[in-house]
VODRENGU-378042 format. One line per 4 residues: their letters; for each residue x, y, z of C-alpha. Coordinates in steps of 0.1 Angstrom, whole numbers, plus 5000, padded with zeros to 4 digits. Layout:
a = X/Y/Z  ...
//
This chain:
xxxx = 5015/4489/4934  5032/4461/4923  5033/4471/4889  5041/4500/4899
xxxx = 5075/4487/4916  5080/4463/4889  5084/4494/4867  5109/4514/4892
xxxx = 5129/4483/4896  5132/4479/4858  5144/4515/4854  5171/4510/4884
xxxx = 5185/4479/4865  5184/4493/4833  5205/4525/4845  5231/4502/4859
xxxx = 5233/4483/4831  5237/4513/4809  5265/4528/4830  5243/4558/4841
xxxx = 5251/4559/4877  5228/4587/4902  5251/4610/4917  5249/4608/4953
xxxx = 5221/4633/4971  5235/4664/4985  5242/4665/5023  5227/4691/5044
xxxx = 5253/4711/5060  5293/4710/5058  5320/4702/5085  5334/4739/5076
xxxx = 5360/4751/5052  5391/4746/5080  5382/4707/5075  5385/4710/5042
xxxx = 5347/4711/5029  5337/4736/5003  5300/4753/5019  5285/4751/4979
xxxx = 5291/4711/4980  5261/4711/5007  5225/4719/5003  5220/4740/5035
xxxx = 5248/4767/5026  5243/4769/4992  5205/4773/4997  5211/4802/5017
xxxx = 5239/4820/4995  5207/4813/4968  5183/4828/4988  5206/4859/4995
xxxx = 5213/4867/4959  5179/4860/4947  5167/4887/4975  5200/4910/4967
xxxx = 5188/4911/4925  5154/4912/4929  5147/4939/4956  5173/4960/4940
xxxx = 5156/4960/4905  5126/4970/4921  5144/4998/4939  5154/5010/4899
xxxx = 5118/5002/4884  5103/5018/4911  5104/5056/4893  5082/5034/4864
xxxx = 5056/5027/4890  5058/4993/4881  5048/4963/4903  5071/4946/4922
xxxx = 5064/4912/4902  5083/4932/4866  5115/4931/4891  5114/4896/4906
xxxx = 5107/4880/4868  5133/4901/4852  5156/4889/4879  5151/4852/4879
xxxx = 5158/4858/4838  5189/4877/4847  5201/4849/4871  5191/4819/4845
xxxx = 5207/4807/4811  5194/4837/4795  5225/4862/4811  5243/4856/4840
xxxx = 5238/4814/4833  5262/4819/4799  5292/4814/4824  5291/4776/4830
xxxx = 5314/4783/4860  5289/4806/4884  5260/4785/4869  5276/4755/4884
xxxx = 5286/4764/4911  5257/4787/4921  5228/4769/4909  5243/4730/4900
xxxx = 5216/4709/4886  5217/4687/4920  5207/4714/4942  5175/4723/4921
xxxx = 5153/4698/4936  5156/4719/4970  5150/4750/4953  5122/4738/4934
xxxx = 5108/4727/4968  5114/4758/4988  5100/4775/4957  5066/4755/4955
xxxx = 5065/4757/4995  5063/4793/4988  5039/4793/4960  5012/4771/4983
xxxx = 5012/4794/5006  5014/4827/4986  4983/4809/4967  4966/4804/5001
xxxx = 4969/4841/5007  4956/4854/4971  4928/4826/4980  4919/4850/5012
xxxx = 4927/4882/4992  4890/4868/4971  4859/4877/4990  4831/4851/4976
xxxx = 4805/4876/4986  4818/4900/4965  4819/4876/4936  4781/4871/4942
xxxx = 4772/4910/4943  4787/4913/4912  4763/4931/4883  4753/4920/4853
xxxx = 4775/4946/4838  4809/4933/4852  4804/4896/4849  4799/4901/4807
xxxx = 4829/4922/4806  4848/4898/4826  4833/4869/4803  4844/4886/4773
xxxx = 4875/4892/4787  4880/4856/4789  4862/4839/4758  4879/4862/4732
xxxx = 4919/4858/4743  4908/4820/4751  4897/4815/4713  4928/4834/4701
xxxx = 4953/4812/4723  4938/4780/4705  4939/4793/4673  4978/4805/4679
xxxx = 4985/4774/4692  4981/4758/4659  5006/4781/4645  5030/4770/4670
xxxx = 5025/4734/4669  5032/4737/4632  5066/4760/4638  5086/4759/4674
xxxx = 5061/4733/4693  5058/4701/4675  5048/4668/4686  5033/4678/4720
xxxx = 5004/4668/4735  4975/4682/4715  4946/4685/4737  4968/4697/4767
xxxx = 4985/4726/4744  4955/4741/4733  4941/4744/4767  4973/4757/4781
xxxx = 4974/4784/4754  4941/4795/4754  4949/4798/4796  4978/4816/4795
xxxx = 4964/4843/4772  4932/4849/4787  4947/4853/4826  4946/4887/4841
xxxx = 4964/4885/4876  4943/4897/4903  4974/4907/4931  4990/4923/4900
xxxx = 4960/4946/4887  4951/4954/4924  4988/4968/4936  4991/4987/4900
xxxx = 4952/5000/4906  4968/5010/4938  4998/5027/4926  4978/5048/4902
xxxx = 4951/5056/4928  4922/5043/4903  4912/5016/4935  4882/5034/4942
xxxx = 4872/5051/4909  4844/5033/4887  4870/5019/4866  4890/5005/4894
xxxx = 4859/4990/4908  4849/4969/4876  4882/4961/4873  4888/4945/4901
xxxx = 4857/4926/4903  4863/4911/4866  4898/4902/4873  4885/4881/4905
xxxx = 4862/4864/4885  4891/4857/4853  4909/4847/4884  4886/4824/4897
xxxx = 4878/4808/4860  4915/4809/4851  4920/4783/4878  4891/4764/4866
xxxx = 4903/4761/4833  4939/4755/4846  4930/4724/4869  4913/4709/4830
xxxx = 4945/4715/4817  4965/4699/4844  4942/4671/4843  4948/4669/4801
xxxx = 4983/4671/4809  4992/4637/4822  5009/4608/4809  4986/4583/4809
xxxx = 4969/4573/4774  4938/4564/4788  4910/4590/4783  4894/4578/4820
xxxx = 4924/4597/4837  4917/4631/4831  4882/4622/4837  4891/4611/4869
xxxx = 4914/4637/4876  4890/4664/4870  4859/4650/4888  4878/4638/4917
xxxx = 4893/4676/4922  4855/4686/4919  4849/4665/4942  4877/4681/4970
xxxx = 4862/4715/4961  4827/4697/4975  4839/4681/5005  4861/4716/5017
xxxx = 4828/4736/5010  4810/4709/5031  4836/4700/5058  4864/4727/5063
xxxx = 4844/4756/5058  4820/4748/5087  4852/4743/5107  4869/4779/5096
xxxx = 4837/4798/5104  4839/4783/5141  4875/4792/5144  4867/4826/5133
xxxx = 4840/4831/5155  4859/4820/5183  4885/4852/5175  4873/4883/5188
xxxx = 4882/4917/5178  4911/4936/5202  4920/4897/5213  4950/4879/5198
xxxx = 4943/4849/5177  4948/4816/5192  4982/4803/5182  4960/4766/5175
xxxx = 4937/4780/5155  4968/4795/5135  4990/4765/5133  4955/4740/5123
xxxx = 4950/4761/5094  4987/4762/5082  4987/4723/5086  4952/4722/5068
xxxx = 4969/4742/5038  4995/4716/5035  4971/4690/5040  4953/4701/5013
xxxx = 4984/4707/4989  4989/4669/4993  4953/4658/4982  4953/4678/4955
xxxx = 4988/4667/4945  4977/4633/4950  4948/4637/4927  4972/4653/4896
xxxx = 4961/4689/4897  4990/4703/4917  4993/4712/4953  4986/4750/4947
xxxx = 4949/4743/4940  4941/4733/4974  4959/4760/4992  4943/4783/4970
xxxx = 4906/4767/4975  4910/4768/5012  4923/4804/5009  4886/4811/4993
xxxx = 4867/4793/5023  4886/4818/5051  4861/4841/5067  4868/4873/5057
xxxx = 4850/4890/5087  4869/4895/5117  4903/4893/5128  4909/4857/5120
xxxx = 4920/4863/5084  4941/4893/5090  4954/4870/5115  4968/4843/5094
xxxx = 4978/4871/5064  5003/4889/5089  5019/4855/5102  5028/4842/5069
xxxx = 5030/4876/5042  5063/4882/5046  5079/4856/5051  5062/4840/5017
xxxx = 5060/4876/4998  5096/4884/5008  5114/4854/5010  5100/4821/4993
xxxx = 5081/4836/4967  5114/4851/4945  5126/4816/4944  5097/4806/4924
xxxx = 5107/4831/4898  5142/4822/4897  5134/4787/4896  5110/4797/4864
xxxx = 5143/4820/4854  5165/4792/4852  5141/4775/4830  5139/4800/4807
xxxx = 5166/4807/4777  5162/4832/4757  5189/4823/4737  5161/4798/4721
xxxx = 5143/4823/4706  5165/4824/4674  5161/4834/4638  5135/4859/4619
xxxx = 5104/4827/4630  5108/4828/4665  5113/4864/4670  5081/4869/4647
xxxx = 5063/4843/4668  5071/4864/4701  5054/4892/4684  5024/4875/4676
xxxx = 5015/4857/4706  5021/4892/4726  5000/4912/4696  4973/4879/4699
xxxx = 4974/4882/4739  4972/4922/4742  4944/4920/4709  4923/4893/4726
xxxx = 4920/4911/4762  4918/4947/4753  4893/4945/4725  4875/4919/4736
xxxx = 4873/4939/4768  4866/4970/4752  4837/4958/4731  4816/4943/4761
xxxx = 4825/4974/4780  4811/4999/4753  4780/4971/4744  4774/4978/4785
xxxx = 4771/5015/4780  4806/5024/4797  4826/5056/4784  4851/5049/4759
xxxx = 4878/5063/4777  4871/5040/4808  4865/5004/4782  4900/5014/4767
xxxx = 4915/5018/4806  4898/4984/4816  4912/4970/4787  4946/4979/4792
xxxx = 4940/4968/4829  4926/4934/4823  4958/4926/4800  4983/4925/4830
xxxx = 4996/4892/4835  5025/4886/4860  5031/4854/4887  4995/4836/4875
xxxx = 5008/4836/4844  5044/4823/4850  5024/4793/4875  5004/4783/4845
xxxx = 5036/4787/4823  5058/4766/4846  5033/4735/4851  5032/4734/4815
xxxx = 5068/4732/4808  5068/4703/4838  5042/4686/4821  5065/4686/4789
xxxx = 5034/4702/4772  5058/4738/4765  5091/4730/4754  5121/4753/4754
xxxx = 5111/4778/4733  5078/4781/4733  5083/4783/4773  5110/4811/4767
xxxx = 5084/4830/4739  5057/4828/4764  5075/4842/4796  5084/4875/4774
xxxx = 5052/4879/4766  5039/4878/4802  5067/4903/4812  5058/4926/4783
xxxx = 5021/4927/4786  5027/4934/4823  5052/4961/4818  5032/4980/4791
xxxx = 5003/4982/4816  5009/5010/4838  5025/5034/4813  4995/5024/4791
xxxx = 4967/5032/4816  4981/5068/4827  4984/5075/4792  4949/5069/4786
xxxx = 4929/5079/4819  4920/5109/4820  4912/5121/4857  4887/5145/4866
xxxx = 4902/5178/4879  4874/5184/4905  4890/5217/4918  4868/5229/4942
xxxx = 4862/5267/4943  4850/5272/4976  4853/5304/4999  4870/5295/5033
xxxx = 4901/5280/5032  4912/5292/5063  4904/5300/5096  4910/5335/5098
xxxx = 4880/5345/5081  4852/5382/5081  4827/5359/5091  4836/5342/5122
xxxx = 4801/5325/5127  4805/5303/5091  4813/5262/5098  4844/5254/5104
xxxx = 4857/5222/5085  4886/5205/5097  4905/5173/5081  4920/5159/5112
xxxx = 4946/5130/5103  4963/5107/5128  4983/5077/5125  4971/5050/5147
xxxx = 4946/5041/5178  4975/5056/5202  4964/5093/5189  4924/5090/5192
xxxx = 4924/5108/5229  4943/5136/5220  4927/5142/5185  4892/5140/5203
xxxx = 4906/5165/5227  4918/5189/5204  4882/5185/5183  4862/5193/5212
xxxx = 4881/5222/5225  4876/5231/5187  4838/5236/5187  4823/5260/5209
xxxx = 4793/5262/5222  4773/5290/5197  4760/5263/5175  4762/5226/5171
xxxx = 4766/5227/5129  4796/5252/5137  4819/5222/5132  4823/5197/5104
xxxx = 4851/5168/5114  4868/5143/5089  4894/5119/5106  4916/5105/5090
xxxx = 4935/5076/5095  4969/5075/5074  4979/5037/5063  5003/5026/5038
xxxx = 4999/5010/5007  5027/4980/5003  5032/4948/4986  5018/4931/5012
xxxx = 4988/4906/5012  4974/4925/5042  4972/4959/5019  4949/4942/4996
xxxx = 4925/4931/5023  4924/4965/5035  4913/4983/5004  4887/4948/4997
xxxx = 4860/4971/5009  4867/4999/4995  4833/5028/4998  4826/5040/4964
xxxx = 4821/5077/4974  4855/5088/4978  4892/5083/4974  4904/5075/5007
xxxx = 4878/5052/5022  4866/5033/5057  4873/5003/5056  4848/4984/5080
xxxx = 4856/4955/5104  4891/4944/5088  4910/4953/5117  4904/4957/5152
xxxx = 4923/4991/5154  4898/4999/5131  4870/4991/5150  4882/5009/5182
xxxx = 4885/5039/5160  4848/5038/5148  4835/5034/5183  4855/5064/5196
xxxx = 4845/5089/5172  4807/5070/5176  4811/5077/5213  4823/5112/5207
xxxx = 4798/5121/5185  4767/5111/5210  4785/5130/5239  4792/5162/5220
xxxx = 4771/5165/5195  4797/5171/5168  4792/5148/5138  4830/5129/5128
xxxx = 4832/5115/5099  4861/5085/5098  4876/5075/5068  4909/5059/5055
xxxx = 4934/5068/5034  4957/5040/5024  4984/5050/4999  5022/5049/4995
xxxx = 5041/5070/5018  5055/5087/4986  5022/5104/4975  4999/5096/5003
xxxx = 5003/5135/5009  4978/5137/4975  4952/5119/4989  4952/5143/5017
xxxx = 4951/5172/4997  4922/5159/4971  4901/5149/5004  4905/5184/5022
xxxx = 4897/5196/4987  4868/5173/4981  4856/5182/5016  4859/5220/5019
xxxx = 4880/5219/5043  4897/5253/5060  4923/5234/5080  4942/5203/5078
xxxx = 4957/5188/5115  4986/5167/5109  5000/5146/5133  5043/5151/5139
xxxx = 5063/5126/5128  5073/5121/5168  5051/5106/5192  5056/5110/5236
xxxx = 5076/5080/5247  5072/5070/5284  5100/5091/5297  5084/5124/5283
xxxx = 5106/5128/5254  5094/5125/5218  5107/5097/5198  5105/5092/5159
xxxx = 5079/5073/5145  5085/5069/5111  5107/5096/5093  5086/5091/5064
xxxx = 5056/5110/5082  5082/5139/5085  5082/5145/5043  5043/5135/5045
xxxx = 5039/5164/5065  5063/5187/5045  5043/5179/5008  5009/5185/5026
xxxx = 5027/5218/5036  5035/5224/5004  5003/5213/4982  4975/5220/5008
xxxx = 4944/5238/4993  4937/5252/5028  4957/5262/5060  4977/5232/5076
xxxx = 4985/5225/5111  5010/5201/5123  5001/5189/5160  5027/5185/5184
xxxx = 5014/5161/5209  5023/5158/5241  4993/5138/5256  4969/5168/5256
xxxx = 4941/5159/5279  4957/5130/5293  4948/5090/5275  4915/5098/5270
xxxx = 4888/5118/5260  4877/5145/5285  4840/5156/5283  4829/5189/5274
xxxx = 4819/5197/5315  4857/5185/5325  4876/5206/5300  4902/5231/5318
xxxx = 4932/5244/5296  4947/5270/5291  4960/5280/5259  4986/5306/5244
xxxx = 4995/5320/5214  5023/5333/5209  5026/5364/5181  5046/5379/5164
xxxx = 5029/5387/5131  5023/5376/5095  4998/5358/5084  5007/5321/5097
xxxx = 5005/5340/5135  4973/5354/5127  4962/5317/5118  4972/5309/5149
xxxx = 4952/5334/5171  4923/5333/5148  4922/5294/5158  4927/5306/5194
xxxx = 4900/5330/5194  4875/5301/5182  4890/5277/5209  4882/5307/5239
xxxx = 4844/5302/5226  4844/5270/5250  4837/5279/5286  4868/5256/5300
xxxx = 4891/5270/5279  4913/5302/5290  4932/5319/5261  4966/5338/5268
xxxx = 4980/5361/5239  5015/5374/5239  5025/5396/5211  5062/5402/5211
xxxx = 5077/5436/5200  5108/5449/5196  5127/5479/5218  5125/5512/5196
xxxx = 5157/5516/5201  5172/5486/5184  5151/5479/5156  5166/5465/5127
xxxx = 5196/5457/5150  5191/5423/5161  5189/5404/5123  5182/5417/5089
xxxx = 5151/5403/5078  5151/5398/5036  5115/5408/5029  5103/5438/5005
xxxx = 5090/5470/5020  5055/5471/5010  5055/5431/5018  5064/5439/5054
xxxx = 5041/5471/5054  5009/5449/5044  5017/5421/5069  5025/5452/5098
xxxx = 4991/5468/5086  4971/5434/5090  4983/5425/5120  4974/5458/5135
xxxx = 4935/5455/5120  4934/5421/5127  4946/5429/5167  4923/5456/5171
xxxx = 4893/5438/5159  4907/5407/5182  4912/5434/5213  4874/5450/5207
xxxx = 4856/5412/5206  4876/5401/5234  4873/5433/5260  4844/5419/5283
xxxx = 4859/5385/5280  4874/5372/5315  4887/5342/5297  4911/5359/5274
xxxx = 4941/5377/5283  4962/5399/5262  4999/5408/5268  5025/5427/5252
xxxx = 5060/5418/5260  5088/5442/5244  5123/5422/5240  5156/5436/5226
xxxx = 5171/5403/5216  5165/5361/5209  5175/5355/5240  5151/5376/5258
xxxx = 5126/5361/5236  5130/5324/5245  5133/5336/5282  5101/5350/5281
xxxx = 5087/5320/5263  5101/5301/5292  5080/5319/5316  5045/5311/5300
xxxx = 5054/5273/5299  5027/5262/5321  5000/5255/5299  4985/5229/5279
xxxx = 4984/5239/5240  5008/5263/5225  4996/5279/5189  5026/5289/5169
xxxx = 5028/5302/5129  5057/5283/5109  5069/5316/5095  5061/5341/5120
xxxx = 5070/5379/5102  5096/5401/5121  5133/5400/5132  5124/5386/5169
xxxx = 5115/5353/5153  5139/5354/5124  5168/5359/5153  5158/5323/5171
xxxx = 5182/5295/5162  5168/5274/5133  5155/5243/5148  5162/5206/5134
xxxx = 5124/5203/5123  5120/5233/5094  5085/5224/5089  5078/5233/5124
xxxx = 5095/5272/5122  5116/5285/5145  5088/5293/5172  5072/5257/5169
xxxx = 5109/5242/5164  5119/5258/5197  5085/5246/5217  5090/5211/5202
xxxx = 5130/5202/5209  5142/5182/5237  5157/5212/5252  5127/5232/5260
xxxx = 5113/5221/5295  5071/5217/5287  5045/5190/5289  5023/5212/5264
xxxx = 5013/5201/5232  5021/5224/5200  5001/5232/5174  5020/5247/5149
xxxx = 4998/5271/5118  5004/5277/5083  4980/5297/5066  4969/5291/5029
xxxx = 4983/5318/5007  4963/5314/4969  4987/5282/4964  5017/5299/4972
xxxx = 5038/5270/4978  5060/5269/5012  5099/5264/5006  5117/5246/5033
xxxx = 5155/5250/5021  5177/5225/5005  5186/5208/5039  5153/5193/5037
xxxx = 5154/5182/5003  5187/5163/5008  5172/5143/5034  5143/5133/5019
xxxx = 5140/5097/5012  5130/5101/4977  5155/5124/4970  5131/5153/4970
xxxx = 5112/5140/4940  5076/5154/4940  5047/5129/4927  5024/5157/4922
//
């Protein structure tokens, strides 16, 4: 310690005598512009401005790159480079005003604080249990995907040392180059797989497992590289650093892991996690960072180790992620990309030799990862197409690569030119992953050729398959009560229900937690025990199964809102569903009105209606049966079918007939007819004469069969109402509003329905829109049906396209 103080004192004296006077540190806050202070000369307002600029640039780039299906890390890397000396930083006035050298310690501190907690989240995303269960084939692919690029990285380091990296620490440079070329970014890979819907395919599962092994190996190699990059000349110092790091991991497993397990056991499903446990864990993460920084292997290693040790079962891990992910990923982590971008000056890559080295390093990185993975995959008898896709996926880099490069830059292992070359290599390899995988992966189209795609069918005794979707646990009672009305009493196996929980996949770490336990037998999958909400869903459907003997298979679709409709339609096709039940995008509030949950759900419904392989129903839930499941013996519902004509109305009536089999259901069917003397005078219906005739004949035939079946059934009432205009039609509907459920068609045929005022919700049609409007006085739920018409798309008109959040762009 005395030698250290003497050294520092000598440096201060030397600086003073040589005239190098250190600039005064920045004060935190200013007195304001009215007292003559420039806010940009003070740390806090300058940091606020820097954060705002960073968020504006990175989020704007992410929006622009979204059509290319690139992960957000690409936008953040490009944003950091643009804000640095490579682009905007060429203007020295801007650079000294917004990112002056004296502000960089504060910026770097915030960035590294965000990095520490992000690596803690990354550790939580990795499940050691799944790594232990990894098969020999995946292990071989992972080892080959590390070994060959590491060897090529070591080889390329000799080329760089002979040209642009002369005089660097040889051993450290060799290891850093090997690590930089052999890394696969696990978080980035997971998000690419989710975006391309490959998470639950065999390729996706192998890539995730191999990337997790790669990630752990990369951190071990990076710890070795950091230990070798110290400034001490003694050969024993790196050994001590590495041994102390190993000792830290062992002590953490022996001491910290039991404490984390005890905390997790105190947290029960459905109950909030104690704030004391959250604060204690976050403080422990910072303490771990302090210890590993003191050892000499960067503070992030301690955070990453603690993240791995957090138990993944139960609500504890989910609560930790929920508390910090938005602050870290959304606010602090982008600062790290800017900190990296400020060190990246592409202008240092000058001349044919430098650009040739960039091509050489990029080719070497791609060749090592792709070829190594392909060879190992083929030896493990993986089909060539899947092996090729695996190679492209394992070639993704991202944030982990930047971390390695920045540590190398800070440790003086990488100079400015080498650093810029390696950053561009990471950007290119990650950017090319998505388009290469999309081009190489040949998804097997498994279009099912099944018979019963509608509820209306000749054989009414055949099994009815329903795919019922819901947004959350609040929807479950009404969904179960709707299923109960659909089951009939004739046969126990007459109804098969798949209940799909719709969840959004995003860039957040909690999304990765949701996909950790993906089942192997389907695109949408059931996630066991990650969130209390999921447990409640499981318990609710299991209880209903025991009471009713109806098999309900719960599952989860986790995807982005832009293409979750693909999951719904693909599952309906694979499970041979006859009807998809979708929740309306509004839900019942305490005052009885319908409030919008998320407008995105409306466009999900619209896309499903357009692309569904079977009939579709939109369920406007006003509390069917109340807030709990109604037992079969207690069911007492009145269901009203409003029949105007057409295929959709026939589908609604067919569903109503199915429901009427239940002993607790009373069915009322009201058919609307136009007074003969004013036919054609209400409104002009622009349909072909032949199609109108066919629809009328089909309606008449269906109604005759219906009346024949229900003649002796006292629970079914059939009425015909003759009206002369739209006003009289609405008045008639108001007279029968005292029921529990309305069944109507989305596109009823005839001039009466067309004369009704257009609804703001075009996907509900004129009648459904009327029943769901705030002006219609009813407490009844509404189920609006569309009959499957052999793949003929439904057109909602330009109004809905114009207001679509993604500009009406469909991802087929």
